[in-house]
C-alpha positions as CSV (number, residue, x, y, z in Angstrom):
1,X,-30.7,-33.6,-6.9
2,X,-30.0,-32.6,-3.3
3,X,-27.7,-29.6,-3.2
4,X,-25.2,-29.4,-0.3
5,X,-23.4,-26.1,-0.5
6,X,-20.1,-25.5,1.3
7,X,-17.0,-23.4,1.1
8,X,-14.5,-23.9,-1.7
9,X,-11.4,-25.8,-0.6
10,X,-8.1,-26.7,-2.2
11,X,-9.1,-30.3,-2.2
12,X,-11.7,-29.4,-4.9
13,X,-9.1,-28.4,-7.4
14,X,-8.4,-31.8,-9.0
15,X,-12.0,-32.8,-9.3
16,X,-13.0,-29.4,-10.8
17,X,-10.1,-29.5,-13.2
18,X,-11.1,-33.0,-14.3
19,X,-14.7,-32.1,-14.9
20,X,-13.9,-29.0,-16.8
21,X,-11.4,-30.9,-19.0
22,X,-13.9,-33.7,-19.7
23,X,-16.5,-31.2,-21.0
24,X,-14.1,-28.8,-22.7
25,X,-15.0,-25.9,-20.4
26,X,-12.1,-23.5,-20.6
27,X,-13.7,-20.1,-19.5
28,X,-12.0,-18.2,-16.7
29,X,-15.3,-18.0,-14.8
30,X,-15.5,-21.7,-13.9
31,X,-11.7,-22.4,-13.3
32,X,-10.9,-23.5,-9.8
33,X,-8.5,-20.7,-9.3
34,X,-11.1,-18.1,-10.2
35,X,-13.7,-19.6,-7.9
36,X,-11.2,-19.7,-5.1
37,X,-9.8,-16.2,-5.3
38,X,-13.3,-14.7,-5.8
39,X,-14.9,-16.8,-3.1
40,X,-15.0,-13.9,-0.6
41,X,-15.7,-11.0,-2.9
42,X,-18.5,-12.8,-4.6
43,X,-19.7,-14.7,-1.6
44,X,-19.3,-18.1,-3.3
45,X,-20.1,-21.6,-2.2
46,X,-19.9,-24.8,-4.2
47,X,-21.7,-28.1,-4.6
48,X,-19.5,-30.8,-6.2
49,X,-20.0,-34.4,-7.0
50,X,-18.9,-37.0,-9.6
51,X,-19.2,-35.5,-13.1
52,X,-20.8,-32.2,-11.9
53,X,-20.2,-29.0,-10.0
54,X,-22.1,-25.7,-9.5
55,X,-21.2,-22.5,-7.7
56,X,-23.7,-20.1,-6.0
57,X,-23.1,-16.4,-5.4
58,X,-24.8,-14.4,-2.8
59,X,-23.3,-11.1,-4.0
60,X,-26.4,-9.7,-5.7
61,X,-29.3,-12.1,-5.4
62,X,-30.3,-14.9,-3.0
63,X,-30.8,-17.5,-5.8
64,X,-28.0,-16.7,-8.3
65,X,-25.8,-19.5,-9.6
66,X,-23.0,-20.0,-12.1
67,X,-24.4,-22.2,-14.9
68,X,-23.4,-25.8,-13.9
69,X,-20.5,-27.7,-15.4
70,X,-20.9,-31.5,-15.9
71,X,-23.0,-34.1,-17.6
72,X,-26.2,-33.1,-19.4
73,X,-28.2,-35.4,-17.1
74,X,-26.9,-33.9,-13.9
75,X,-27.4,-30.3,-15.3
76,X,-31.0,-31.2,-16.0
77,X,-31.4,-32.8,-12.5
78,X,-30.0,-29.6,-10.9
79,X,-32.4,-27.4,-12.9
80,X,-35.3,-29.6,-12.1
81,X,-34.5,-29.3,-8.4
82,X,-34.9,-25.5,-8.8
83,X,-38.2,-25.7,-10.7
84,X,-40.6,-23.1,-9.5
85,X,-37.9,-20.9,-7.9
86,X,-36.9,-17.4,-9.0
87,X,-33.6,-18.6,-10.4
88,X,-30.8,-16.6,-12.0
89,X,-28.0,-18.4,-14.0
90,X,-24.8,-16.5,-14.8
91,X,-21.6,-17.0,-16.8
92,X,-23.3,-19.0,-19.5
93,X,-21.6,-19.7,-22.8
94,X,-23.5,-19.9,-26.0
95,X,-23.5,-23.7,-25.8
96,X,-25.0,-23.4,-22.3
97,X,-27.8,-21.2,-23.6
98,X,-28.5,-23.7,-26.3
99,X,-28.6,-26.6,-23.8
100,X,-30.9,-24.6,-21.5
101,X,-33.4,-24.0,-24.3
102,X,-33.2,-27.6,-25.4
103,X,-33.9,-28.9,-21.8
104,X,-36.4,-26.2,-20.8
105,X,-37.8,-24.4,-23.9
106,X,-39.4,-21.1,-23.1
107,X,-38.8,-21.3,-19.3
108,X,-36.0,-18.8,-19.1
109,X,-35.4,-15.3,-20.4
110,X,-31.8,-14.9,-21.7
111,X,-29.7,-11.8,-22.2
112,X,-26.1,-11.2,-23.0
113,X,-23.9,-9.7,-20.2
114,X,-21.3,-7.7,-22.1
115,X,-19.5,-6.9,-18.9
116,X,-18.9,-10.6,-18.3
117,X,-17.5,-11.4,-21.8
118,X,-14.0,-12.7,-21.6
119,X,-11.4,-11.2,-24.0
120,X,-9.2,-13.7,-25.9
121,X,-5.7,-12.9,-27.3
122,X,-3.1,-14.7,-29.4
123,X,0.2,-14.9,-27.5
124,X,2.3,-14.9,-30.8
125,X,0.4,-11.8,-32.0
126,X,0.9,-10.0,-28.7
127,X,4.6,-10.7,-28.8
128,X,5.2,-9.8,-32.5
129,X,2.9,-6.7,-32.3
130,X,2.6,-6.5,-36.1
131,X,-0.2,-4.9,-38.2
132,X,-2.7,-2.0,-38.0
133,X,-4.8,-3.8,-35.3
134,X,-2.0,-3.5,-32.8
135,X,-0.8,0.0,-33.6
136,X,-2.2,1.4,-30.4
137,X,-0.4,-1.2,-28.3
138,X,2.9,-0.4,-30.1
139,X,2.4,3.3,-29.5
140,X,1.6,2.8,-25.8
141,X,4.8,0.7,-25.3
142,X,6.9,3.1,-27.3
143,X,5.8,6.1,-25.3
144,X,6.4,4.6,-21.9
145,X,9.8,3.2,-23.0
146,X,10.8,6.6,-24.3
147,X,10.0,8.3,-21.0
148,X,11.2,5.7,-18.6
149,X,13.9,3.0,-18.1
150,X,12.0,-0.3,-18.0
151,X,12.9,-3.9,-17.3
152,X,11.0,-7.0,-16.2
153,X,11.6,-10.4,-14.7
154,X,9.5,-13.5,-14.0
155,X,8.4,-14.3,-10.5
156,X,11.0,-15.9,-8.3
157,X,11.3,-16.6,-4.6
158,X,14.0,-13.9,-4.5
159,X,11.8,-11.1,-6.0
160,X,8.6,-12.1,-4.3
161,X,8.9,-9.6,-1.4
162,X,9.1,-6.8,-4.1
163,X,6.1,-8.3,-5.9
164,X,4.1,-8.2,-2.7
165,X,5.3,-4.6,-2.0
166,X,3.8,-3.5,-5.4
167,X,0.6,-5.4,-4.7
168,X,0.3,-3.8,-1.2
169,X,0.9,-0.3,-2.7
170,X,-2.0,-0.7,-5.2
171,X,-5.0,1.3,-4.1
172,X,-8.3,-0.5,-4.5
173,X,-10.5,2.1,-6.1
174,X,-12.3,2.8,-9.3
175,X,-13.8,5.9,-10.8
176,X,-16.7,3.9,-12.0
177,X,-19.2,1.7,-10.1
178,X,-19.1,-2.0,-10.4
179,X,-20.9,-4.5,-8.2
180,X,-17.9,-6.7,-8.3
181,X,-14.9,-5.1,-6.5
182,X,-11.5,-6.8,-6.1
183,X,-11.0,-6.5,-2.3
184,X,-9.5,-9.8,-1.5
185,X,-9.1,-11.7,-4.8
186,X,-5.6,-10.3,-5.6
187,X,-4.5,-11.1,-2.1
188,X,-5.7,-14.7,-2.3
189,X,-4.0,-15.1,-5.7
190,X,-0.7,-14.0,-4.4
191,X,-0.8,-15.5,-0.9
192,X,-1.6,-19.0,-2.4
193,X,0.4,-18.6,-5.6
194,X,2.0,-22.1,-5.3
195,X,-1.3,-23.9,-4.7
196,X,-2.9,-22.0,-7.6
197,X,-0.1,-22.5,-10.1
198,X,0.5,-18.8,-10.4
199,X,3.0,-17.3,-12.9
200,X,3.8,-13.6,-13.3
201,X,6.1,-10.8,-14.0
202,X,7.5,-7.9,-12.0
203,X,8.2,-4.7,-13.9
204,X,10.7,-2.1,-12.8
205,X,10.4,1.5,-13.8
206,X,13.5,3.7,-13.4
207,X,14.9,1.0,-11.1
208,X,11.9,0.9,-8.9
209,X,9.6,-2.2,-8.6
210,X,6.4,-0.7,-10.1
211,X,4.0,-3.1,-11.7
212,X,2.9,-6.8,-11.5
213,X,1.0,-9.0,-13.9
214,X,0.0,-12.5,-12.8
215,X,-2.3,-15.4,-13.8
216,X,-2.6,-19.2,-14.1
217,X,-3.2,-21.9,-16.6
218,X,-6.8,-22.6,-17.8
219,X,-5.9,-25.6,-20.0
220,X,-2.8,-27.1,-21.8
221,X,-2.7,-24.1,-24.1
222,X,-4.7,-21.3,-22.5
223,X,-3.4,-19.0,-19.8
224,X,-5.5,-16.7,-17.7
225,X,-4.1,-13.2,-17.2
226,X,-5.9,-12.6,-13.9
227,X,-4.3,-9.6,-12.3
228,X,-2.5,-6.4,-13.3
229,X,-1.5,-3.9,-10.6
230,X,0.9,-0.9,-10.4
231,X,2.1,1.4,-7.7
232,X,0.6,4.5,-9.4
233,X,-1.0,5.4,-12.7
234,X,1.6,5.7,-15.5
235,X,0.4,6.0,-19.0
236,X,1.2,3.0,-21.1
237,X,2.7,0.9,-18.3
238,X,-0.2,-1.5,-18.1
239,X,0.1,-2.3,-21.8
240,X,3.9,-2.8,-21.4
241,X,3.5,-5.0,-18.3
242,X,1.0,-7.2,-20.1
243,X,3.4,-7.4,-23.1
244,X,6.1,-8.5,-20.6
245,X,3.8,-11.3,-19.4
246,X,3.2,-12.5,-22.9
247,X,7.0,-12.7,-23.6
248,X,7.7,-14.7,-20.5
249,X,4.9,-17.3,-20.8
250,X,6.0,-20.9,-21.6
251,X,5.5,-21.6,-25.4
252,X,2.6,-24.0,-24.8
253,X,0.3,-21.1,-23.9
254,X,-0.6,-19.8,-27.3
255,X,-3.9,-18.3,-26.1
256,X,-4.5,-15.8,-23.3
257,X,-7.8,-15.1,-21.6
258,X,-7.7,-11.6,-20.2
259,X,-11.0,-12.0,-18.4
260,X,-14.0,-9.6,-18.4
261,X,-14.1,-5.7,-18.3
262,X,-16.9,-5.6,-15.6
263,X,-18.7,-3.0,-17.6
264,X,-16.0,-0.4,-16.7
265,X,-15.6,1.8,-19.8
266,X,-11.9,2.5,-19.3
267,X,-11.1,-1.2,-18.9
268,X,-13.2,-2.1,-21.9
269,X,-11.4,0.5,-24.0
270,X,-8.0,-0.9,-23.0
271,X,-9.0,-4.5,-23.7
272,X,-10.4,-3.6,-27.1
273,X,-7.3,-1.6,-28.0
274,X,-5.0,-4.5,-27.2
275,X,-6.4,-6.4,-30.3
276,X,-8.3,-9.4,-29.0
277,X,-8.9,-12.3,-31.5
278,X,-12.3,-13.0,-30.0
279,X,-14.4,-13.2,-26.9
280,X,-16.0,-15.9,-24.7
281,X,-19.5,-14.4,-24.9
282,X,-21.4,-14.6,-21.6
283,X,-25.1,-14.7,-20.9
284,X,-27.5,-14.6,-18.0
285,X,-30.8,-16.4,-17.7
286,X,-33.7,-15.8,-15.4
287,X,-36.6,-18.2,-14.9
288,X,-39.9,-17.0,-16.2
289,X,-42.7,-17.1,-13.7
């Protein structure tokens, strides 16, 4: 297979969506929207052809690729073309690991990447908030509602200037190190919201626009909650804002993918406290010399 890398373009969306649907690939990592918004921060390029696509990242290594999506034959052809190279494959599902071992037994060392695991939630559960598992979520929401006047509304053309004001006020910083930093992804998500099928909510705190949650569909019944931003830290507000997003989603989206925690302990704790029903486990493979 001859690989011809190029920048990711809007014209790729339909083909990528078709390939992902054909092969039941519903993770956030390989969605067109994710690839597009992270193309700058992850230094992504793509090769795409009939029944196959693969993305390359230059963020950490010179020869690092997302595990391909497409037919078994074309995946094998791609990996054959990389034979003898120091190759790293990322964002692999358990089924991808099994396929890699079937095609190239003993040729790759595989490890789980816990920071890449995608957290999965039940929309009805997150709306009802019943049971011991979701007690912490209920407590967070009750606390912030007790201390502040809150309301929320879905994105509209009329409130979009306020949405963008909240996003602009968000300070891009973290108390922990992560190789993957959101420097432009949120901007791309919002600036191209129509092209990326973005839905979201604006949360008001004491009559001030204060928080935004936004995302996009991954499939007919799965929604990706890709962004949560607020003007300043306010205990419990992130939990409330995500609850607001759940309540405004169209009924067809019964599952929400809240993406990875990037290995950041505070983000991991929050995602675990919110009562996931499972994870998309993610693995990394490196060729054995």
